[in-house]
N, C-alpha and C positions, 0 to 999 in steps of 0.2 A: 843799484835795483834795490824798491819801494812797491810797500804792499801795503794797501790801506784794505782796512774794514767798515764796510755803509751796513749798519743794524737798519730798521723798519724804523720806522719815524711814526708816529701816530696820527700826527698831524703834522702831515710836509708844510700846508697851503701858512700857514707859521713861521716858517723858518723863511728866512735871506740871507743872502751874500755881502760878501765886498765891497762890490758895486753891481750896478743896474748895466743890465746885460742882455742881449735879444737873444733865448733857448730854441733851438732850432731841436724838434726830437727827431732821435732816432730810434727806431726798436731797437733794440739791447738783441745779439745774437748770442746762442749760446758759444761759449769757449773762440769765442772771435778775438782774433790779434789785427791789432787798430793800431794806425800809426800818426801820431801827431807830429808835424814836423815841427823844429826850432828855426830862431831866430836865424841862425845860422845856414841851415838849409838856403832861407827866402835871400839871403845876400847871397852865396857863392852860383844858385842859379838868376842872378838879377831880375829878381819874382815873376818866373816862371812857375816853382814852388810856393806858398805863402806858407807863413808861421801862421799857428794853432794858438788859439787858446782853449781852454780847457775845463770844463766843470760840471758840476755834476749834481739834479737834482734831490733832493728827500724826497722818495719813498712809502706807501704805506705796506707795503712789498719789498721783500727783502730774504734774507743779505746781499749786499752785493758785493763785489772783492775786486782791485785790480790790484794786478801787480804790473809798476812804471819801469823801466831800465833809460838810464841817460846814459847817452854819449858824449865826450867831450874832448878835445884835445889838452892835453895837458899844457899847465900854464906856466912849470919852472923856468927859470932866463933860457939855461938852452933850448927849449922849446918855442922862443917865440918870434913862428914862422906868421908872416903874414897872409892873410885872407882878404880875397876878394872876388867880384865877381868870375866866374872859369872863362877861360879866352876865349872858347867856341860857341858859347852862347852871344858874343860881344859883338855887332857887326856893326854898318853907319846907320842900320834902318833900328837899331835895338843896342843906343851906347851903354855906359855904365853905368849906375844910375848910380851904387855906393860907389865908395873908396876902398882901397886897403885899410882890412884896421890888424889889431892882436887881437888872436880871442880874449886875450887876458881887458881889452877894456874895452868888450862888449859883457866879460861878465858883473867888470867891476860900475857897470850900469846899470843890470838887470840886478843885482843884488842889494841899487843903491835907491833903485823908482820906492816908492811907495805901491802898496799894493791897490789901492784904486785907480793907481791913472792908468790911463789906457793907454797914454801913446807910449806904440813902441822903442824899444832902444834904439833901434835901430834908426830912427829916423837925426839920430846927432849923428853919421855915416853917408846921408843921403850925399849927394854929388851937387 
């Protein structure tokens, strides 16, 4: 679990992020629960659900509080099972897009990529 506190920013137009991205305005809903799906969900659903990038714009109004929880498989040697597209989602019309991988392989790629690299680690596992 991770907590972020975003204080009000007097000049948000002067802030900038790590890379140029396209922003989609979303009206905040008080006490909302938002789910951002990650790369593993994209892989096991064979692109039925897509991984999302998350970013926050600086705002004059605030503060804003974000609490984040991440779930992932253990990566110790005894837990190195293979993950791939769910068999029930793979058909002749919808063949597997990704090869089976170990969670450790995905984590290594994610931690070694540059912050401004917009290429998904999943691209390395496409068939």
